[in-house]
N, C-alpha and C positions, 0 to 999 in steps of 0.2 A: 430808379431802384436798381437797375442793372449796374449803373456806375458806382453806386454805394457798395454793392456786393463785390465788384472788382477791386475796389480800394480797401476792402476789409472793414467798412464802416457799418455800424449798426443803424437803426432807424433814425436816431437823433443826430447822426453825423459825427459821433464821437468814437474814436478808436477804442476798442475794448481792451481789457486786461490781457496781456500776453500776445497782443496783435499789433505791435508797432509796425509802421509802414517801412519795412526793410527795403533795401535797394538804394537807388540813386538819391531819392528825396530824403530818406532818413540819414544817409551818409552826408548829404549837404547840411542838414540841420545840425548834426553832431559836429561836423567840421567847422561850421560857423561858430558854434558855442565854444569849441576848443580854441579857435583862433582868438576870440574875444578874451578868453581866460589867459592865453599866452601873451597877448598884448598887454593886459593888466600886469602880469608877472614881469614882462619885459620892462615896463615902466618902473615897477618897484625895484628891479635889478639895478637901475642906475641911480638909486638913492646913494648919498655919500657913504664911503667907507664900507665896512662889512655889513652894515644894516641892509643895504640893497640886495645883495645875493641871498642873505638869510631870509629877508621878507618875501622875496620872489619865490624861493623854494617853499617857504611856509604857506604862502597863498595857494600854490599849486597843490600841496599836500592836503590841506584842510578844506579847500573850496567846496567840494561836493557834500561835505558833512555839516555845513553851516546852517542855513535856515531853509527848512523844507525840502532837503534832499537835492538841492541844486546850487551850482555856482552862479556867479553873475552872468556868465555866458549862457548857461542853460536856462536861467530865468528869462533872459532876453528872448531866446529862441522858443521857449515853451517846453522844456524837457525836464525830467526828474530822474534821479538815480534811486533805485529801489533794490531791496534784497531779492536775489534770484529765486529763492525758495518761497518767499512770502511777499508778493508784489504790493501788499498794503503797508509794508514796513519801509520807511525811508532810510536812506544812507546815513550812517552815523560817522563821527569823526574817525574812528578806528578803520572802518571800511574805506573811507575817503583816503586816508593815508596809505593804505595798502594798494588801492586801485590807481593812485597817482604817483606811486613811488618811482616808477621808471622816468617820468618827466622831471621829478625833483633830482633824481640821480644824474640826469643829463645836465642840469645846472652845475652840479658839483664837478662833473666831467669837463664841462666847458672851462670852469675856473682852473682846473688842473692843466688843461691843454693850452691855456694862455701862456704857460711857462715856456712852451716850445714855439719859437717864432715861425709864423706862416703855416708850417706843417700841422701844428696843434690846432689852429683855427680850422684848417681843412678837415682834420679828423673829427673835430667837434661838430662841424656842419654835416658831415656824412653820417654821424651817429644820429643827429636830429632827423635828418631826411629819412634814414632807414627806419627809425622807430615810428615816425608818422606814416610812412608807407605801409608798414606791417599792420599798424593799428587800423588804418583805413581799409585795408584788404580784409581784415577780420570783421570789421563792422559791416562791410558790403556783403560778405558771404553769409554771416549768420547773426549780425547785430550785437555780438559780444566780443569786445576787445580783450587783449591779454590782461590788462588790469582788472577788468570785470571778472574774468575767470579766477584770478587770484583772490579777489575780495568777495566773491560770491554775490555780485551785483549785476544789474542790467539797467539800461536806460529806456524809459517809456515816455510817451507824450504826457504833458502835464494835465491834460483834460480829463484824465481818469479821476472819478469822484470818490474813490475808496481809500485814499491814503490816511494813515493815522499820523496826526501831527504831534 
């Protein structure tokens, strides 16, 4: 019982609404989910021609608004994106586009920086590293990253049984 209370779990062992396990473990879950999504996007990026970068950016933009408020990465890890004001409302396409716009913009930035030999690639890598570091810091501190603040969303464990499909 004491262990359940220290973890923020109710009697059934399910994290309640508004009580995601913040800190290192929650950061790890979200990082793994984003890594999976970025790997999918990276694979799409290398499709031939302009189809690759466009499909990579499109996947990143709409991924959290597809089915059930989670991307493929979040589905694997067991997380959902919900509205911050009403945790029973799942992320829609508009909110997904807003919350993931920084990552899609970095794909466009990378394409533009490819025109500068060597230095452009270094700048693009520094931009990616900076964004990921800031996002991880925000998640670790309060569980809400910059994209979530802009879109009015947050991420909760999927085990909550009150979502409206």
